[in-house]
N, C-alpha and C positions, 0 to 999 in steps of 0.2 A: 331734794335731789333724787332720793330713792323712789319717790312717787313718780317723778318724771321718767326715770329709767323704766319703771314698770309699765307706764303708759306706752312708751316706745316699743317695748318688747311685745306687749299685747297687740299693737298695731301690726307688727311684723308677722306674728303668728296668724293673725286674722287674714292678712293679705295673701299668704300661701307662698310656696317655694319660688314660683316664677317672679313674684314681686319682691321676694326677699333679697335677690341678688342686687337689684337696683336700690332698694331701700336700706340695706344693711349699713352702708357708710353713714347715712344721715342719722340712723338710730344710734349708731355707736357714738357719733359726735354729740348727740343730745344727751347720752348717758354720761359723758365725761366732762361736759361743759356746765356752766351755771344754769340751773333749772329756770324756766320761765315762771312767771307768776302763777300762783296756785289756781287761779280761776281762768288761766289761758286754755283755750280749746286746741286739741291736737288736730292737725289737718287730716281730712278724710282720705282714705286710700282710693285711687281711681283705677278701675279695671277696664282695659281696652274693650271696645265693642267686638262682638264675634263677627267673623267674616261671613258674608252671605254664601249659601250653598250654591255650587256651580249649576248652571242651567243644564237640563237634560239635552243630550246630543240628538239632533233630528234623525228620524229613521232613514236608513240608506235606501236609495231607489233600487228597485230590482234590476238585475243585470240579465242579459239574454240567457245566461246559464241557469238563472232561477226559474225561467218559464218552462212549462212542460213541452216536451218535444215528441214527435211521432215515433212509434215503435214499428220496426220492420217485421210485423206479423199481423195478418188480417184479423186474428182472434182478439186483438186489443181493441177493436172497434165494437162497441156494444150493439146488440140487436136493436133495431128500431127503424123509424122512418127518417131518412136523411134528405136534405134539400141541397142542390148544388149551389156553391158560392160563386157568383159570377166574377167577383173581385180576384179569385184565385183559380180561374179556369181559362183555358185557351183552346180554340178549335182551329186547326190549321190544315189546309189542303196543299200538298206538294205536287205541283203539276209539271210534268216534263215538257220542255219546249223544243219540239222537233229533234230530239236527240242531242241537243247542244248544252242544255242547262236545265235547272229545275227552278220554277217560280213558286214563291210561297204566297198564299192568300189566307187571310185570317177572317173568321166570322165572329163578330163581336157581341151577338145577342143570343147566347145559348140558354137553355133551361133544362133541368133534369131533376128527377126524384129517384131515390134508391130505397127500397125496402130490404134491409140487410139482415141476413140470418147467418151469423158467424159459425154456429154449430153445424149448419148444413147449407153451405153456400149455394148448392143447386136450387134451393128454395128461394133465393134472393131474386128480386125483380127490379129492373131499371127501365124508366121511360124518359126519353130525351128528345129535344127538338132544337133547331137553330133557324133563325130568320135568314133566308138567303139574301135579302136586301142589305144585311149588315156586313157583307163582304167588304174588306178593306185592302188597299194596295198602295205602296208609296208613290206610284205614278199618278199624278193628278188626273182625275176624270176617268181613269181606267175602270174603277169599281162600278161606276154608273153604266158603262158599256156592258160589263159582264152581267149585270142584273137585267139587261134588256132581252128582247125576244130572240136574239140570235145566240144567246148563251143560256143563262140560268132561268130566264123568263120569270123573275120573281113576282110580278103582278099576278100571273096566273097560278104560280105555285109558291106561295109565301114561305113555306117552311119545309125543311128536310127533317124526317123523324126516324127514331130508332127505338124499337121495343124488344127487350130481351125475351128469349124463349128458354134460356138456360145459362148457368154459370158452372165452370169447372175450375177447381183449385188444384194445381199441380204441386204447390209448395206454399209456405207461409207468405211468399212474396210474388209468386208467379201463377198465372192461370189464363182463362179465356172466357169470353161471353159470346154467345150466338144470339141472333135475333133477326128481325125484319127491318131492313133499311129502305126508306122511301125517299126518293129524290125526283123532283119534277113529275110527280104523279105515278112513277114506276117503282114497284116494290120487289126487292130480291133479298134472299138470305145473305147475311154477312157475319163474319167471325172476327172479333177484335181480340188481339193478344193483349193481356193485362200484366202490368208490373206495378205492384204496390209501392208507393212512395213512403207512406207512414199512416199509422192508425193510433187511436187512443184519445185521451182527454187533452184538450188544447184550447188556446185563445182564438177567438174570431170576433166578428162584429155582428150585433143583432140588426133588426130591420131599421133601427134608428142610428146605426153607426156606433153604438156604444160597445166597448169591449166586454165580452162574456166568455166564460169557459164552458165547453160542452164537448160532446163526443164528435170526433172528426175522422174522416177517412179520405185519403188522397191517392190517386193512381194515374198511371200513364196508359192510354189505350191506343192501339194502332191497327189499321186494316188497309187493304188495297181494294179498289173497285175498278170495274171495267166501265169507262165513261160512256161507251156506246150502248151498254145495256140500260143506262138511265136516260138515254136520249140527248146526251150532250152534243155539242157541235162536232161535225165530222173531222175537224182538225185534231180533236183530242182522241188519240187512238191508244197511246201507252197507258198502262195502269196508273191511276192517281192514288197516292198515299194520303190517308186521313189520319191525323194525329190529334189526340185529345189529352190534355192534362187538366184534371179536374179535382176539386176539393169539395167534399160533401160534409154538411153539418146537421146535427139534430136540432131542429127548431121547435121548441115547445109550442103546441097549438097549431102546428102545420102538418 
């Protein structure tokens, strides 16, 4: 009987405190009852299997607040060669209609490059063009009329162009650019008032549409022209406002 009690106590100690709570009644009963045969084997203690480790939580998707945003200071755009992003650019002409209203016309195929010098904006240079045949208007067929010989005469003058002769920075977000504006083969000086929208590192798409992070600069530019000075139809006598919202990106290798 003493040997049986010793065996029961040894099993209890080996199983540990967690097992002892459940095993103690059985061991106590074995110690106070008639002992089994001397050659009987004590039942082996069973330890529960360990629980598997929890799976790692998936990484949270970035939110708009996690992405870099433009800074309202032109110094934030690094010096370099920038190419206009047509997906984030609009060229709009606001044409008065005989003193009653203003019609909006958009040109859908602009191109431009900018050599930007933030430490001395006067040294910066921009060259831009837009296909006159890309004019669009919600009235069906009207754009085709406007590209014809009575108006823009796009077959004879495919593009309007602008090349800067100088930049002036009045503040971190305001300034102007002067240059030569050519429309329908006629060239005159023009000054665009500039408002910076944002500058700095940001996301855009590469030539294959893949998202990349690079240096960006975006601005609003606005000027007015005399339509008669550029040979437009005699019905256009009031000044026409040209508005451009453009985003430029550094493209490695371009």
